[in-house]
One Martini backbone bead per residue (centre of mass of N, CA, C, O) as a GRO file, in nm:
protein
  456
    1MET     BB    1   0.933   5.125   4.535
    2PRO     BB    2   0.921   5.062   4.849
    3VAL     BB    3   0.832   5.191   5.162
    4HIS     BB    4   1.030   5.232   5.445
    5PRO     BB    5   1.127   5.250   5.740
    6ALA     BB    6   1.373   5.425   5.895
    7VAL     BB    7   1.349   5.187   6.113
    8MET     BB    8   1.466   4.853   6.151
    9ARG     BB    9   1.375   4.555   6.337
   10ALA     BB   10   1.542   4.294   6.539
   11THR     BB   11   1.537   3.965   6.705
   12ILE     BB   12   1.808   3.771   6.851
   13SER     BB   13   1.920   3.501   6.967
   14ALA     BB   14   2.188   3.330   7.100
   15GLN     BB   15   2.119   3.096   6.868
   16GLY     BB   16   2.012   3.262   6.598
   17VAL     BB   17   1.710   3.335   6.638
   18LEU     BB   18   1.423   3.466   6.499
   19LEU     BB   19   1.185   3.646   6.695
   20ALA     BB   20   1.183   3.939   6.549
   21ALA     BB   21   1.030   4.147   6.275
   22ASP     BB   22   1.013   4.346   6.037
   23LEU     BB   23   0.882   4.306   5.731
   24PRO     BB   24   1.138   4.341   5.547
   25LEU     BB   25   1.311   4.135   5.713
   26LEU     BB   26   1.115   3.897   5.691
   27ALA     BB   27   1.119   3.880   5.382
   28LEU     BB   28   1.422   3.820   5.362
   29GLN     BB   29   1.415   3.561   5.532
   30ARG     BB   30   1.220   3.405   5.338
   31GLN     BB   31   1.399   3.419   5.083
   32ALA     BB   32   1.631   3.248   5.250
   33GLY     BB   33   1.437   3.008   5.403
   34GLY     BB   34   1.296   3.142   5.642
   35ASP     BB   35   1.171   3.237   5.978
   36LEU     BB   36   1.012   3.250   6.240
   37ASP     BB   37   1.167   3.064   6.478
   38ALA     BB   38   1.436   3.074   6.308
   39PRO     BB   39   1.714   3.080   6.168
   40LEU     BB   40   1.912   3.312   6.051
   41ALA     BB   41   1.940   3.333   5.681
   42VAL     BB   42   2.111   3.595   5.678
   43PRO     BB   43   2.444   3.594   5.684
   44GLN     BB   44   2.522   3.894   5.735
   45LEU     BB   45   2.340   3.934   5.987
   46ALA     BB   46   2.439   3.693   6.152
   47ALA     BB   47   2.735   3.788   6.180
   48VAL     BB   48   2.679   4.048   6.339
   49ALA     BB   49   2.530   3.918   6.578
   50ARG     BB   50   2.759   3.728   6.670
   51LEU     BB   51   2.974   3.944   6.726
   52ALA     BB   52   2.819   4.100   6.944
   53SER     BB   53   2.782   3.857   7.133
   54ARG     BB   54   3.084   3.779   7.170
   55LEU     BB   55   3.184   4.079   7.267
   56GLY     BB   56   2.954   4.256   7.421
   57ILE     BB   57   2.898   4.477   7.189
   58ALA     BB   58   2.835   4.745   7.002
   59ILE     BB   59   2.778   4.738   6.645
   60SER     BB   60   2.875   4.865   6.315
   61ARG     BB   61   2.758   4.789   5.971
   62PRO     BB   62   2.801   4.721   5.652
   63VAL     BB   63   2.552   4.571   5.428
   64VAL     BB   64   2.520   4.303   5.179
   65ALA     BB   65   2.223   4.178   5.031
   66ALA     BB   66   2.043   3.922   4.877
   67SER     BB   67   1.779   3.925   4.649
   68ASP     BB   68   1.546   3.870   4.405
   69GLN     BB   69   1.599   4.181   4.283
   70GLY     BB   70   1.882   4.216   4.447
   71ASP     BB   71   2.049   4.450   4.620
   72ILE     BB   72   2.108   4.526   4.976
   73GLU     BB   73   2.184   4.821   5.143
   74MET     BB   74   2.317   4.837   5.480
   75TRP     BB   75   2.285   4.975   5.814
   76VAL     BB   76   2.407   4.801   6.102
   77ARG     BB   77   2.290   4.750   6.441
   78ALA     BB   78   2.439   4.570   6.720
   79LYS     BB   79   2.280   4.482   7.044
   80PRO     BB   80   2.323   4.362   7.344
   81GLU     BB   81   2.036   4.199   7.532
   82GLY     BB   82   2.115   3.985   7.724
   83GLU     BB   83   2.020   3.695   7.534
   84ALA     BB   84   2.012   3.914   7.308
   85VAL     BB   85   1.981   4.073   6.979
   86GLN     BB   86   1.968   4.401   6.848
   87LEU     BB   87   1.843   4.512   6.540
   88SER     BB   88   1.939   4.803   6.333
   89VAL     BB   89   1.806   4.961   6.043
   90ILE     BB   90   1.903   5.285   5.888
   91GLU     BB   91   1.954   5.151   5.602
   92TRP     BB   92   1.780   5.107   5.265
   93ASN     BB   93   1.921   4.993   4.959
   94GLU     BB   94   1.797   4.925   4.641
   95ARG     BB   95   1.951   4.711   4.387
   96PRO     BB   96   1.928   4.617   4.089
   97LEU     BB   97   1.992   4.406   3.859
   98PRO     BB   98   2.189   4.384   3.610
   99ALA     BB   99   2.223   4.369   3.299
  100PRO     BB  100   2.326   4.164   3.080
  101ALA     BB  101   2.608   4.112   2.924
  102MET     BB  102   2.696   4.128   2.569
  103GLU     BB  103   2.985   4.097   2.601
  104ASN     BB  104   3.265   3.927   2.492
  105GLY     BB  105   3.524   3.823   2.684
  106SER     BB  106   3.714   3.688   2.476
  107ARG     BB  107   3.722   3.921   2.277
  108GLU     BB  108   3.848   4.129   2.471
  109SER     BB  109   4.107   3.969   2.526
  110ASP     BB  110   4.207   3.960   2.235
  111ILE     BB  111   4.228   4.265   2.193
  112ALA     BB  112   4.429   4.317   2.427
  113ALA     BB  113   4.655   4.119   2.320
  114LEU     BB  114   4.682   4.284   2.028
  115ALA     BB  115   4.807   4.512   2.135
  116GLY     BB  116   5.034   4.732   2.140
  117GLY     BB  117   5.348   4.708   2.273
  118TRP     BB  118   5.441   4.640   2.584
  119THR     BB  119   5.470   4.390   2.830
  120TRP     BB  120   5.257   4.316   3.113
  121GLN     BB  121   5.257   4.184   3.463
  122ILE     BB  122   5.024   4.125   3.733
  123ASP     BB  123   4.914   4.089   4.039
  124THR     BB  124   4.676   4.118   4.298
  125LEU     BB  125   4.887   4.353   4.424
  126LEU     BB  126   5.003   4.529   4.189
  127ARG     BB  127   5.263   4.366   4.078
  128PHE     BB  128   5.529   4.320   3.899
  129GLN     BB  129   5.637   4.033   3.692
  130ILE     BB  130   5.627   4.139   3.384
  131VAL     BB  131   5.877   4.278   3.144
  132MET     BB  132   5.831   4.315   2.785
  133ALA     BB  133   5.950   4.281   2.448
  134GLU     BB  134   5.826   4.236   2.116
  135GLU     BB  135   6.009   4.217   1.839
  136ASP     BB  136   5.799   4.135   1.617
  137ALA     BB  137   5.626   4.410   1.696
  138GLY     BB  138   5.835   4.658   1.747
  139ALA     BB  139   5.882   4.675   2.051
  140THR     BB  140   5.982   4.889   2.327
  141LEU     BB  141   6.128   4.975   2.598
  142PRO     BB  142   6.173   5.181   2.825
  143GLU     BB  143   6.435   5.326   2.980
  144SER     BB  144   6.251   5.284   3.263
  145PRO     BB  145   6.154   5.011   3.369
  146PRO     BB  146   5.977   4.817   3.564
  147PRO     BB  147   6.044   4.638   3.827
  148PRO     BB  148   6.016   4.356   3.965
  149GLY     BB  149   5.781   4.411   4.242
  150SER     BB  150   5.666   4.661   4.166
  151ARG     BB  151   5.435   4.909   4.159
  152PHE     BB  152   5.202   5.018   3.946
  153SER     BB  153   5.138   5.303   4.096
  154ALA     BB  154   5.456   5.389   4.082
  155TYR     BB  155   5.446   5.416   3.752
  156PHE     BB  156   5.137   5.455   3.708
  157GLN     BB  157   4.892   5.710   3.613
  158LEU     BB  158   4.572   5.733   3.603
  159GLN     BB  159   4.312   5.830   3.365
  160GLY     BB  160   4.032   5.986   3.294
  161ASP     BB  161   3.766   6.040   3.128
  162GLU     BB  162   3.511   6.249   3.049
  163GLU     BB  163   3.351   6.097   3.313
  164GLY     BB  164   3.584   5.964   3.511
  165ASP     BB  165   3.647   5.700   3.398
  166MET     BB  166   3.802   5.359   3.446
  167ALA     BB  167   3.874   5.083   3.273
  168MET     BB  168   4.062   4.925   3.467
  169LEU     BB  169   3.892   4.934   3.729
  170ARG     BB  170   3.643   4.803   3.607
  171GLY     BB  171   3.782   4.540   3.519
  172PHE     BB  172   3.874   4.449   3.800
  173ALA     BB  173   3.591   4.435   3.935
  174GLN     BB  174   3.489   4.224   3.685
  175ARG     BB  175   3.709   4.041   3.566
  176ARG     BB  176   3.803   4.199   3.297
  177ALA     BB  177   3.865   4.332   3.017
  178PHE     BB  178   4.069   4.606   2.882
  179ARG     BB  179   4.078   4.941   2.726
  180ASN     BB  180   4.186   5.262   2.684
  181GLN     BB  181   4.390   5.332   2.918
  182GLN     BB  182   4.498   5.613   3.055
  183ALA     BB  183   4.853   5.713   3.108
  184VAL     BB  184   5.118   5.811   3.327
  185LEU     BB  185   5.418   5.884   3.436
  186VAL     BB  186   5.533   5.948   3.744
  187SER     BB  187   5.830   6.052   3.650
  188ASP     BB  188   5.673   6.149   3.355
  189PRO     BB  189   5.385   6.315   3.267
  190GLU     BB  190   5.454   6.346   2.948
  191ARG     BB  191   5.427   6.037   2.948
  192ARG     BB  192   5.216   5.841   2.744
  193TYR     BB  193   4.955   5.582   2.779
  194SER     BB  194   4.804   5.284   2.651
  195LEU     BB  195   4.593   5.047   2.809
  196ALA     BB  196   4.586   4.681   2.807
  197GLY     BB  197   4.385   4.398   2.940
  198PHE     BB  198   4.382   4.066   3.107
  199PRO     BB  199   4.280   3.802   3.280
  200LEU     BB  200   4.411   3.560   3.521
  201PHE     BB  201   4.363   3.204   3.564
  202ASP     BB  202   4.309   2.927   3.723
  203LEU     BB  203   4.166   2.613   3.737
  204ALA     BB  204   3.969   2.727   3.982
  205GLY     BB  205   3.915   3.051   3.909
  206GLN     BB  206   4.150   3.213   4.018
  207LEU     BB  207   4.293   3.506   4.052
  208LEU     BB  208   4.629   3.612   3.941
  209GLY     BB  209   4.586   3.855   3.725
  210TYR     BB  210   4.750   4.067   3.478
  211ARG     BB  211   4.766   4.116   3.118
  212GLY     BB  212   4.951   4.351   2.899
  213LYS     BB  213   4.961   4.670   2.728
  214ALA     BB  214   5.198   4.940   2.641
  215THR     BB  215   5.119   5.238   2.460
  216PRO     BB  216   5.238   5.490   2.311
  217VAL     BB  217   5.166   5.822   2.284
  218ASP     BB  218   5.152   6.078   2.104
  219GLU     BB  219   5.347   6.352   2.168
  220ALA     BB  220   5.165   6.582   2.065
  221ALA     BB  221   4.921   6.501   2.241
  222ALA     BB  222   5.078   6.514   2.515
  223ARG     BB  223   5.132   6.834   2.510
  224ALA     BB  224   4.790   6.865   2.446
  225PRO     BB  225   4.576   6.797   2.654
  226ASP     BB  226   4.263   6.723   2.753
  227PRO     BB  227   4.147   6.803   3.058
  228GLN     BB  228   3.868   6.646   3.046
  229SER     BB  229   4.021   6.356   2.972
  230THR     BB  230   4.238   6.354   3.246
  231PHE     BB  231   4.022   6.481   3.457
  232ALA     BB  232   3.865   6.432   3.769
  233TYR     BB  233   3.633   6.535   3.951
  234PRO     BB  234   3.571   6.453   4.267
  235GLY     BB  235   3.265   6.399   4.250
  236GLU     BB  236   3.269   6.228   3.990
  237PHE     BB  237   3.483   6.028   4.077
  238GLY     BB  238   3.325   5.908   4.316
  239ARG     BB  239   3.083   5.808   4.152
  240ARG     BB  240   3.244   5.617   3.966
  241LEU     BB  241   3.367   5.442   4.185
  242ASP     BB  242   3.101   5.340   4.301
  243ARG     BB  243   3.008   5.198   4.039
  244SER     BB  244   3.285   5.037   3.954
  245LEU     BB  245   3.382   4.936   4.267
  246ARG     BB  246   3.235   4.943   4.542
  247GLN     BB  247   2.993   4.767   4.477
  248PRO     BB  248   3.130   4.503   4.374
  249LEU     BB  249   3.318   4.471   4.619
  250GLY     BB  250   3.097   4.443   4.835
  251ARG     BB  251   2.983   4.182   4.714
  252ILE     BB  252   3.233   4.009   4.722
  253ILE     BB  253   3.284   4.023   5.028
  254ALA     BB  254   3.011   3.914   5.125
  255ASN     BB  255   3.025   3.639   4.977
  256ALA     BB  256   3.299   3.544   5.090
  257ASP     BB  257   3.216   3.547   5.389
  258THR     BB  258   2.991   3.341   5.363
  259ILE     BB  259   3.170   3.106   5.266
  260SER     BB  260   3.389   3.109   5.491
  261ALA     BB  261   3.166   3.066   5.731
  262GLN     BB  262   2.966   2.837   5.652
  263LEU     BB  263   2.642   2.919   5.665
  264LYS     BB  264   2.538   2.682   5.438
  265GLY     BB  265   2.760   2.485   5.523
  266PRO     BB  266   2.985   2.270   5.465
  267LEU     BB  267   3.342   2.295   5.372
  268ARG     BB  268   3.616   2.289   5.230
  269ALA     BB  269   3.900   2.417   5.355
  270ASP     BB  270   4.022   2.536   5.090
  271TYR     BB  271   3.768   2.694   5.002
  272ALA     BB  272   3.747   2.871   5.254
  273GLY     BB  273   4.026   2.995   5.212
  274TYR     BB  274   3.972   3.129   4.942
  275ALA     BB  275   3.745   3.314   5.045
  276SER     BB  276   3.918   3.465   5.252
  277ASP     BB  277   4.116   3.580   5.042
  278ILE     BB  278   3.908   3.737   4.879
  279ALA     BB  279   3.813   3.923   5.108
  280ALA     BB  280   4.091   4.046   5.169
  281ALA     BB  281   4.141   4.159   4.883
  282GLY     BB  282   3.887   4.336   4.875
  283ARG     BB  283   3.965   4.521   5.113
  284HIS     BB  284   4.226   4.618   4.989
  285LEU     BB  285   4.094   4.748   4.737
  286MET     BB  286   3.906   4.940   4.891
  287ALA     BB  287   4.137   5.102   5.019
  288LEU     BB  288   4.261   5.191   4.749
  289VAL     BB  289   4.017   5.347   4.650
  290ASP     BB  290   4.009   5.554   4.880
  291ASP     BB  291   4.297   5.658   4.837
  292LEU     BB  292   4.259   5.750   4.544
  293ALA     BB  293   4.042   5.961   4.596
  294ASP     BB  294   4.213   6.133   4.790
  295LEU     BB  295   4.452   6.185   4.602
  296GLN     BB  296   4.297   6.338   4.381
  297ALA     BB  297   4.210   6.570   4.573
  298ILE     BB  298   4.482   6.672   4.727
  299ASP     BB  299   4.646   6.723   4.440
  300ARG     BB  300   4.493   6.964   4.404
  301PRO     BB  301   4.529   7.310   4.389
  302ASP     BB  302   4.207   7.355   4.506
  303PHE     BB  303   4.236   7.235   4.775
  304THR     BB  304   4.011   7.217   5.060
  305VAL     BB  305   3.911   7.308   5.389
  306THR     BB  306   3.729   7.305   5.685
  307ALA     BB  307   3.655   7.533   5.945
  308GLU     BB  308   3.627   7.385   6.264
  309GLU     BB  309   3.497   7.299   6.569
  310ILE     BB  310   3.708   7.099   6.773
  311ASP     BB  311   3.792   6.781   6.951
  312LEU     BB  312   4.060   6.581   7.000
  313ALA     BB  313   3.958   6.399   7.228
  314ASP     BB  314   3.697   6.309   7.094
  315LEU     BB  315   3.834   6.193   6.835
  316GLY     BB  316   4.004   5.985   6.984
  317ARG     BB  317   3.763   5.823   7.095
  318ARG     BB  318   3.638   5.755   6.823
  319ALA     BB  319   3.876   5.602   6.699
  320ALA     BB  320   3.886   5.385   6.917
  321GLY     BB  321   3.597   5.275   6.867
  322LEU     BB  322   3.640   5.190   6.563
  323LEU     BB  323   3.908   4.993   6.658
  324ASN     BB  324   3.830   4.790   6.886
  325VAL     BB  325   3.777   4.522   6.740
  326LYS     BB  326   4.054   4.492   6.609
  327ALA     BB  327   4.209   4.492   6.878
  328ILE     BB  328   4.075   4.248   7.012
  329ASP     BB  329   4.165   4.041   6.795
  330GLY     BB  330   4.484   4.125   6.883
  331HIS     BB  331   4.514   4.175   7.190
  332ILE     BB  332   4.458   4.496   7.213
  333SER     BB  333   4.500   4.805   7.386
  334ILE     BB  334   4.299   5.099   7.414
  335PHE     BB  335   4.386   5.440   7.526
  336PRO     BB  336   4.199   5.695   7.567
  337PRO     BB  337   4.084   5.971   7.643
  338ASP     BB  338   3.936   6.111   7.880
  339ILE     BB  339   3.607   6.210   7.911
  340SER     BB  340   3.707   6.501   8.041
  341GLU     BB  341   3.874   6.561   7.803
  342ARG     BB  342   4.021   6.854   7.631
  343ALA     BB  343   4.099   6.980   7.271
  344PRO     BB  344   4.072   7.263   7.127
  345ALA     BB  345   4.013   7.313   6.771
  346THR     BB  346   4.104   7.357   6.418
  347GLY     BB  347   3.900   7.182   6.174
  348GLU     BB  348   3.807   6.897   5.999
  349PHE     BB  349   3.633   6.653   6.123
  350ARG     BB  350   3.655   6.426   5.905
  351ARG     BB  351   3.969   6.452   5.858
  352VAL     BB  352   4.068   6.405   6.147
  353LEU     BB  353   3.945   6.127   6.179
  354GLN     BB  354   4.102   6.001   5.945
  355ILE     BB  355   4.381   6.038   6.067
  356LEU     BB  356   4.335   5.883   6.337
  357VAL     BB  357   4.257   5.613   6.214
  358ASN     BB  358   4.528   5.574   6.077
  359LEU     BB  359   4.715   5.590   6.329
  360VAL     BB  360   4.571   5.375   6.503
  361GLY     BB  361   4.576   5.148   6.294
  362ASN     BB  362   4.884   5.129   6.279
  363ALA     BB  363   4.932   5.071   6.579
  364VAL     BB  364   4.777   4.803   6.581
  365ARG     BB  365   4.934   4.658   6.353
  366TYR     BB  366   5.233   4.695   6.507
  367SER     BB  367   5.142   4.558   6.749
  368PRO     BB  368   5.171   4.337   6.977
  369GLU     BB  369   5.059   4.092   7.142
  370GLY     BB  370   4.932   4.264   7.424
  371GLY     BB  371   4.937   4.547   7.359
  372GLN     BB  372   4.960   4.912   7.345
  373VAL     BB  373   4.742   5.203   7.290
  374ARG     BB  374   4.796   5.557   7.304
  375ILE     BB  375   4.586   5.854   7.369
  376ALA     BB  376   4.697   6.196   7.363
  377THR     BB  377   4.658   6.527   7.493
  378GLU     BB  378   4.756   6.881   7.411
  379MET     BB  379   4.835   7.213   7.524
  380GLN     BB  380   5.036   7.464   7.314
  381GLY     BB  381   4.915   7.737   7.309
  382ARG     BB  382   4.843   7.756   6.961
  383LEU     BB  383   4.841   7.440   7.016
  384ALA     BB  384   4.706   7.125   6.930
  385SER     BB  385   4.739   6.780   7.049
  386VAL     BB  386   4.781   6.437   6.923
  387THR     BB  387   4.888   6.117   7.056
  388VAL     BB  388   5.033   5.813   6.916
  389VAL     BB  389   5.112   5.511   7.096
  390ASP     BB  390   5.326   5.235   7.063
  391GLN     BB  391   5.482   4.877   7.072
  392GLY     BB  392   5.654   4.863   6.835
  393PRO     BB  393   5.941   4.903   6.628
  394GLY     BB  394   5.935   5.163   6.496
  395VAL     BB  395   6.133   5.454   6.379
  396ALA     BB  396   6.386   5.546   6.215
  397ASP     BB  397   6.551   5.833   6.171
  398GLY     BB  398   6.591   5.801   5.848
  399ASP     BB  399   6.248   5.750   5.816
  400ARG     BB  400   6.072   6.009   5.924
  401GLU     BB  401   6.020   6.127   5.626
  402ARG     BB  402   5.986   5.889   5.425
  403ILE     BB  403   5.708   5.779   5.545
  404PHE     BB  404   5.550   6.034   5.386
  405ASP     BB  405   5.568   5.913   5.125
  406LYS     BB  406   5.463   5.812   4.835
  407PHE     BB  407   5.434   5.463   4.855
  408GLU     BB  408   5.556   5.417   5.136
  409ARG     BB  409   5.676   5.090   5.312
  410LEU     BB  410   5.960   5.010   5.417
  411GLY     BB  411   5.994   4.714   5.260
  412ARG     BB  412   5.726   4.600   5.250
  413ASP     BB  413   5.550   4.274   5.129
  414ASP     BB  414   5.276   4.301   5.214
  415ALA     BB  415   4.920   4.366   5.177
  416ALA     BB  416   4.926   4.599   5.369
  417GLY     BB  417   4.861   4.866   5.239
  418SER     BB  418   4.961   5.154   5.009
  419GLY     BB  419   5.146   5.411   5.098
  420LEU     BB  420   4.919   5.669   5.161
  421GLY     BB  421   4.821   5.744   5.448
  422LEU     BB  422   5.050   5.945   5.548
  423TYR     BB  423   5.046   6.133   5.310
  424ILE     BB  424   4.751   6.221   5.341
  425SER     BB  425   4.760   6.311   5.639
  426ARG     BB  426   4.968   6.539   5.608
  427ARG     BB  427   4.821   6.703   5.392
  428LEU     BB  428   4.575   6.757   5.569
  429ALA     BB  429   4.713   6.892   5.809
  430ARG     BB  430   4.841   7.129   5.642
  431ALA     BB  431   4.566   7.235   5.530
  432MET     BB  432   4.488   7.301   5.855
  433GLY     BB  433   4.767   7.421   5.991
  434GLY     BB  434   4.942   7.166   6.039
  435ASP     BB  435   5.085   6.847   6.160
  436ILE     BB  436   5.318   6.562   6.126
  437ARG     BB  437   5.502   6.366   6.361
  438VAL     BB  438   5.787   6.156   6.448
  439GLY     BB  439   5.873   5.933   6.717
  440GLY     BB  440   6.080   5.757   6.891
  441ASN     BB  441   6.240   5.462   6.947
  442ALA     BB  442   6.391   5.223   6.806
  443GLY     BB  443   6.224   4.935   6.936
  444GLU     BB  444   5.996   5.131   7.125
  445GLY     BB  445   5.817   5.261   6.936
  446ALA     BB  446   5.570   5.486   6.824
  447ARG     BB  447   5.527   5.860   6.771
  448PHE     BB  448   5.235   6.033   6.682
  449VAL     BB  449   5.191   6.388   6.593
  450LEU     BB  450   4.908   6.597   6.601
  451THR     BB  451   4.874   6.930   6.478
  452LEU     BB  452   4.672   7.220   6.567
  453PRO     BB  453   4.492   7.481   6.592
  454ALA     BB  454   4.391   7.649   6.847
  455ARG     BB  455   4.103   7.701   7.058
  456GLY     BB  456   3.984   7.948   7.274
   0.00000   0.00000   0.00000
């Protein structure tokens, strides 16, 4: 594999023409059918450059581009300078194309369909559509079957194999059949099942969901499970998720964005809409993957955080910067703490930023068009606090504790969010010696307050 410079640069005109580029970027441009003094032909890079030019601000994005040898994962920074945009690539990871799969997909689907147990079907948002027992097969439903419309993750908790891999998640990422996925009931972890399933497609090839079987596992084996076969250590779990889900999802999102933006020519409006839906579903699944990894980590009894010297005001400004583009798209203004403001505290930098991105992201999501989100800090004796205030519908008094429950979405049926963000955020805050509480009057916006131990 060739050695590339630590930072690679390119200059793009306001019209999207590649004016200058370091050799690796120029080679990628030529593979895509372009050259110098021609339109930038790598659609993912062109999209980042256009967004920076349109907004007039510097932005950073992960990008996955396809080359002749495989995928190239990059971290790209685009900064408008006069009439041009300067691109800087600070990471360049080449991943060769995987060897073609030898397994017959139809055969795997047939095997999954013939598995014993009761039948389930879910849509692309992982919600149950069908739950039934086939009497001819001698299968019976559990005493408390999942109701249609409920979330798969609220009923089943998946378990990793000896290497921390999960057959169902890998199958979802590859849109293929899976089998031998071990799971326990969320309501009764002593009840174990083996899951098998296969994808359902419409006539246009669009994924509709999955149908499969849930087979009870022998109770004697359930009472004495092998801990190595049912629990994935966080480091290994993250590595397996990256291989099985994050990488293919990143490629799906990048390709769908390219099709949706019609960067390689005009496309029928309905096809462009399909691609946009695929990209949105991919981002939703990527967020679910991240939440799942966090959930596996924080629910361990030995989960710990690092005590570091942090500044809540600085972290509030960082969170605002990360979500500024999303807010601008929704015509929402974010007001972060003043640059001179400080709120010294003790906590883990990465985890506190994760909490604030979640709180500010929720505030942006729930704020009306033209609304405002304010981030303020305060020192109160031995506590430092940061408050995120929005102008959305607020949270009713009776829901202010329930909103922090696992998988709780307060009756929402849209695709946004997994119902895990606030649960994870509060668990992290309490692990750092702090807490999160919610205030504000219903109908007048929500007020989320993160407190942490103050640093003298």
